[in-house]
N, C-alpha and C positions, 0 to 999 in steps of 0.2 A: 548522341541525342542532344537536343537543345534544352536550354534552361538550367537553372541551378536547383537541384533537389533539396528539400528541407526535411531534416529529421526532427520530429516533434519532441516535446519535453519527456515523454514516456520512453523515447528512444525506439529502437527496432532491433531485430535479432542480428547477431554478429554476421551471419551469412548474408542477410539482406544488405547490411551496411557495406560489406565487401563487394557485393554485386554492384551497388550504386557507385562506389568509388572506382570500380573498373570501367564503368560506362561514362563517367563524368569527370571533367577536369577539376571542378570544385563542388563541394557539398557544404551546405549551411547546416551545421549540426547544432541544434538547439536543445540537446539532451540536458535535462536538469543536472546540476553538479551532484545532487544527492543520489540520483539514479546512477550516474557514472561511478560514484563511490561504491554502491551496492554491486554493480557489475564488476568492478575491480576486486572486491572482496571474494566474490564467487570464482572469478578467474584464478586469483592467487591460491585460494584454499583448495579448489578442485585440482589444480596442478600439483599440490602437495599430497593428493590422495584422499582428501576429506570428502565425505558425502554431504552435499549442501542441501539444507532444508530452508525453503523460502516460505514465510508466512505471507499469504496473499491470495488473490482471486485467480483461479486457474487460468482463465483465458484473458486476463487483463493484459493490455499491450506491454506495460512495464514488467510484469512478471514473466511474460514470454521472452522479453529482451534479456532480463537478468538470467533466466534459466539457460539461455543460449550460450552463456559463457562457461558452461560446464558440459560434459558429455551427458547424454540423456540418462545413462545409467548412474550418474553421480548426482542427480538432483531430484528432489521430491518437493512438490508444492502442497502446503497444508493450509486449510482455511479455519479449522477448529481443532479443539483438543481431541476429538474423536478420530481425526485423520492421522494422528501420530502412532496409532497402534500397529500399522503395517509398514513401518520404516525398514528398509533393508539393513542387514547387518553390515557394520563398518567399524574400522578401528577408531576413526575420528569423525566427528560431525561439525558442521558449521551451521549456525542458525542466524538467518538474516530476515528482513521483512520488506515487503512492498512499502514504499515510503509513505503511503497514506493509509496503511492498515490500522485496524483498531488497536490502540495501546493496551487495552485491558485483555483482549484475546492474545496478543503477542506475549504479554506478561504471564498469562496463565500457561501458555504453551512452553515458554522458556522455563518456568518453575518446574513443570512436569519433566521436561527433557533434562534439566540439570539434576533433578532427583534420580532420574533413570541412568544417565550416562556420566554424571560427575565430571571429572577432569577430561573425559574423552570428547566433551562438547565445548566448542567456542561459540559464545553468543555475542553478536554485535547488533545492538539495537539501531537499525537503520531507518526508523520512522522519522520523517522530517520534523524538525523542531516546531515549525509553524503548524503543521497538521496535529501534532501531539498537543500543542498549546490550545488549539481550538477545541479538541476533544475534552481536555481538562476543564476548559471554561464551561462546557455543557454540564460536566459533572458537578460544578460548583454553583450552578444557578440556584438561588434560594426559592424553593417551591412555595414558600409562604408569601413571597412578593410577586412571583410570576406564575402564570398558569399556561402561557402560550409562548412558543419559540418560533421565530421565523428564520429559516435558513435560506440565504440567497446564493444561488450557484447553479451550474449546469445540472440538468436532470440525469445526464449520463456520467457525471463526475463521481468517481468512487469516494472522493473526499467529502463532497456535500451530501451524498447518499448516507455515508456513515454518520455524519453530524446529525442529520434528520432522524435517523434510526436511533441514535443514542438519546436524543431528546424524547422520542416516543417511548423508548424503554424506561425512561425516568418518569413517564406519565404525563408529560406535557402535551397539550394540543399543539401539533406541529404542522407548519406550512413550509414546504420545500418549493420555492418559487425561483423563476429566472428573471422576472420583472415585476414591477409594482402592479401591472395590469392583472396579475394573477391573485392578488389579495382578495379575500372574500368579504362581503358586507358584514357578516356576523363576527368579524374580528373586533368590532367595536364593543362587544360584550365581554371581552377578555378582562380579567382582573389586572393583569400586568403582562406586558409583552417584552420579551428579551430578544 
């Protein structure tokens, strides 16, 4: 086949990557190094017999990619604390996360699993530092100074969706926009915009 295939930052499944490499002399792999790290953790620990728990969105490309580094029976994807009630029995567990997952939900799940499994669970916080930093900044916005938050980023982006939701959860009027054209006229009534 002609052309050089490009692997996006979220990566792709190991099976798809192998197929692409079989068909093409070169591949431009733009997988984020943080995603590659999560993949390597799942590969390493699943090889050692651990059941891998991935905190993330079930059909997100990154989660599908990371999950593909373990056999289907060795991986469970959880999105909330309620999802951990049906984990299969295992001698050891690994807990990792989609790199843009909610830090507060990950922490809640990690606490519960550590209480439940103790030394049988290895927790590696794989949330991207930049994503975690942005989420923490939303948590620290002074609601006495600001009543409105504008999140600029792709509408399909898990990261920016999470930031906008976090701001809404804190009670801020929140605009999730991709360009300045989307700003509303009534934004001028805001007490403070962050």
